[in-house]
N, C-alpha and C positions, 0 to 999 in steps of 0.2 A: 504494500500500500504506500506508494509514493505520493507526496503532496503535490498537486499541480502547481507549477511556478506562479500562476496567476494568484494563487491563494497564499503566497508567502510574502511577508513584509521585506522590502529591499534592505532594511537596516538590520533586523534581527534574524532574518532568513527563516523565522518560525511561522506557523500558521497564523493568519490574522485573527485577532480576538475582537478588535474594534477598529475596522478600517476607516480612515478619514482621508479626504482629498485636499491638497493645498491649492493655492492659486495657480501653481505651475501645471496643474492637471495630474500630478503624481500622487499615488495613494500609498499611505504608510499605516502601520499599526499605531494607534493613538499613544500608548505608553512610550513607544520608541521615538516618535517624532517629538513628543513633549520633552523627553530627556535631551534630545538633540538641541532643541530650542533653549531649554533651561541652561544648557552649557554655554550659552552665549552665541551660538551659530545663528546666522540670519540668511542662510542660503538653503536651497532645496538640495538634499543629499545626492540625488540622482543627477539632476541637470546642472547643479551648482549655480543656478540663477539666484540673484538676490530676491528675497521675498518682500514685495511691496505691501503685502497683506498677510498677517499671521493667523488669520481665521482658518478654522478647519471645518470642512463640510462632511458629515457622516456619509459614507458610501453604502447606502442601504441595499443597492442592487448586489454588490459584491458580498455583503453580509448574508443576504438571502441565499445566494448561490452556495456559499460555504455551509450554511445551515442545512440546505437540502442535501448537500454532499455528505454531511455528517449524520443526518437523520434517516438514512436509508435502512437502518437496522429494524425498523418496524415491519418491513416486508421481507425479511430475510428467509430464504429457503436454505436447505442443507447444502446445496451446491455453492451458493454464495458464501456461506460460512466457511466452507472448505477453501474458497478462494483467498480469504483474508486470514484464515487460521488453519493452515494445511494439516497440522497434526492434531487439531481439535483440542489443544491444551487449554486455550482460553475458554472454549465452550465447556470444558470439564470444570474449570474453576467457577464459571457462572452457575453451572448445575449444582455444584457443591454448596455455593452460597445460598441458593434458593431452596434447597432441600430441607424439609421439615425435620428430617432425621439427623441433620448435621449438628454436632455439639458446638457449644460456644468456643471451646478450645480449638476445634478444627476450623471454625470460621475465622478466628483470630489468625491462625497460621495461613489461611487462604488470603486474608486481607494483606498480610505482610508480603506474600508473593505478588499480589496485584500492585501494591505500592512500589515494589522493586521494578516490576515490568513498566509501570507508568513513568518511572524516572529513567528507564533504560534508554529510550529513544522516542522521537516524535511519532514514528510510524507505529510503534507499540501502543502509544497513547491513543492514537486515532483508531486502532483496531478495538481497543477496550471501549471507546466511546461508541463505535458503530455496533458493537455487540450489546449495547444497552446497559453497561455497568453503572452509569451515573444514577438513573432512577432506581435501580435495584439497591444501591448503597443507601440512597435516601430512605427508601422504604424500610430497609433493615434497621437503620439507625433511629428513625423517628416514628415509624409505623408499626411494623410487626414486632420489633424487639421492645419489650416492655421495660421502660426505664424506671427503676425504683428510686425513691428519695434518698436512701442510703446505698450508694453505689458500692458494689463489691469490687474487688481487685480485677476480676475477670471482666465485669461490665466496663470498668474504666479503660482497660486495655483494648477492649473491643471498640469503644467509642473513639479512642485516640487513633487507632488504625483506620477505622472507617472514615473519620474526618480527614485524615491525611490523604486517603485515596480520593475522596470527594474533591478536595481542593486541587489535587493534581489534575483531575479530569475536567473540572468545571470551566476553565478558561476557553475551551474549544467547544462548548456545548450551549445550545439554547437553554435558557434558565427557567422556562415556564414551569417545569416539573417541581421547582422549589415551592410553588404555590400550595403544595400539599401541607406545608407548615401552617396554612390558614385554618386547618382542621384543629379543633380544640385539643384532641388527644396528642397530636403531633407537636403543637405549640407547648403543651404541658411538658412533654419530653425534653424539648429544647430548653425550657426554663429550669428544669431539674438539673440538666447537664451543666448549664451556666452557673447554677448555684452550688452544686455539689461536686462538679468535676474537677480534675486536676488542672493545674495552671496551663498545661499543654492543650487540654480540651477547651478551656475557656478562651485561649488565644485563637484556636482554630475556629471556634464559634464566632469570634469577632470578625475574622476574615470572611466567614460565611455571611454575616450581616452586611459587611461592606459590599460583597458580591451582589446580594439581594437589592441593595440600594443603587446599583450601577446600571440598571436596565428598566425600561418601562414595562416589560413583561411582568415584573414583580412589584409594581408600584403599590398596589393594594396591600400586598404583604408587608412592604416597607412601612406603610401607614399603621398596620396592625402592630408590628413590632414597636413602633414609636409610641403606641398607646398602651403598651403592656408594661406596667410598673416594675414587675419582677425583672424583666429584661433590661430596662433602663437602669434600675438600681444595680444590677450585676455589672453592666458596662462602666458605670460611673465609679463603682468600687475599684475596678481594675486601674482607673486613672491614678489612684493613690498607691499603686503597687510599685514603689520606688525600687524594691528589691528585684523586680522582674521587668526589665526594660522592654522585652519583646511583647509582654502582655499589655503594658500600658501604651505602647506604640499601636498595637492592634486595636485596642479599645478606642484610642483617639480617632483612628480611621473609621471604625464602626459608627461612632457618634457623629462624625462629620458626614458620613453617608446618610444617616437617618435625618440629619438636619437639612439635607438637600430638599426635603419636603417641609415647607414652612409650618404645616399643621403639626409637625412633631416638635417644633422648637420650644413651645411653652411647656410641654411635658418634660423635655430634657432639663429645662431650667428648674422645674418643680422638683425633680429628682436629684438636684445638686450638681448639674452639669457644669455650671459656671465655676463652682469651687473646685470641682475635679480637674477642669482644664487649667485653672490657675496653679493647682498643685503640680500638675504634669509639667507645666512650663517653668516651674520653680526648680525643677531638677537641673543639675549642672550641665547635662548633655542630652536634652530631649532630641529625638531624631525626626519628629514630625512637627517641627516648630511652625512651619508655614500653614499646614492643615489645621493645627490647633488654634492659631491666631485667626485664620479665616472663619473658623466656626464661632469663635468668640465674637468677632465682628458681626456675624449674622445674628447671634443671640442678643446682642446689644441693640438691635433694631426694636426689640420689645421692651416696654417699660419694666416688666418683671425682670428682664435680664439686666437692665441698668441698676435696679435696686439690689439685685443679688451681687453684682460686681462691686458696687459702692460699699456694701456691707462687708465685703471680704477684706480683711486688714492687709493682705499682701498683694492685692491686685495691682495697685498703682506702681509699686516698685518693680513688679514683674514686667509690666508693659513698658515702663521707662527703660529698663535694661535691654529690651528687645527692639527699641526704636532704631538703634543703629548697632549692627553687629559687624565687627571687623572682617570676619571670615566670609560673610555673604550678606545680601540685603533681603533674603527671603523673609517674608512676613512683615517687613518694615511698614508697608502701606496699611496692613491690617492693624498693626500695633498703634500707629498714629491715629487711625480712624476710631479705634476703640477708646483711646484716651480722649479724643474729641467728644465722643458720645457721653462719657461720664463726667467730663470737665464742664460742659456747658451749664449745667444747672447746680453745680456744687462748688462753692468757694473753697470749702475745706479740701476737696479733691485737687483743685488747682494749686493750692498752697502745698499740698503733699507732693504733687508732681514736680513742682519747682525745687522743693527741698531734696527730692530724689535725684535731681540733676537732669531734668528733661530739657532745659535750655541748651545745655552743651550737646546732648544727644541729637536734638533737632538741627543745630547748626552743623554738626558733623554730617548728618544725613543730607542736608542741602548742598554740601560740597561733594557728595559722592555721586556715583553713577546710578542712582536709583531711578525708578520710573517717574514720569511726569506727574502722575496722580499722587504719588507719595510726597513729592515736593509741594504740590498744591495743598495737600492736607497738612503738611508740616508748617507751611506759612499761615494757614488758618489757625492752627493751634498756637503758634507764636503770637499772632494778633490777639487771640483770646487771653493769653497769659500776660501780654504787655501791659494792659491797663492795671492789673493787680500789682505787677512789679513796679510800675511807675508811681502808683499811689502810696505804697508802703514797702520800700525795699528791705526794711529791717525785718520783715516777717519771713524773708527767704534767705536761706544760707547760700549765698552766691559767691 
């Protein structure tokens, strides 16, 4: 099973997951071209033409063709299975997973083999997808397999391996089958795993939430997750996990994904999302700074978000610290916008920002190569602070 050249990204050479077309007419996978542009490149990687417009247009036609190519498994006959799986080894693994007589220990061993195969090569991964392993794994994890509130060691091992396999196969698959999580029993299993599972399970579930929030096919499910207090509480709790950077990074991405639907934002705030993000950004080396700051900026559009931010004693110092970062300017725009949002109606916050050194940070930002919008926001904030500074300089440690 070789991947048609048309279905490969020119940058990563992997199967497209989210094809987008640039102004030059060339199509790339969104994560690959976004990384290319984030590294400071302003040309089309294939044509080397300078990009006069950085917008990306989703290539729905190509995505549809890839989906059709991947979803042929629903009409498989034995001859076609033999074509992609000559020794029927994958079909045997599939049968073992689905059999009611298979013990949980055997299922765990089978999942380990599937994980190894999915990581072995792209062609192996495509075969597993075509043979329908993705919905089978979903059903086993959240449907057929009863998740108890007190997870046994075997249950935990099973969930870890099943989630690893799911995440390995998910990027190349239509995600509509994830909507099974809208069923009450499946959602309950998800909540129990997020509450009682190991840190590896919780991290994988965060990535699954991020995946659910990435496509319109699961928009309703994203809304349900954003209205489920147990899930939001679990994700916010992970933001405070300073001892596990991977878990807090994954939780940040999951919450950012849920907040892509504005109807979820107030629920995130109510469950302590603002405090959680501030705690995450207080860490010496957070890896998802830009995403966390962008989410904060979004939440501060709501009055409840501003109140929560102002009441957090460390929020101003965290934002001031991130206005200008020597290593890069990621998130500067969101940091300044967030400070503007909470400074407008609070004299105390303005004084706290000045005492925290925001003037110096803003001046450094204005001299840097940051975006035009970041500089505009910085000037607005300086103008807002200037009147207070001029009226009573003694109140500020400048």
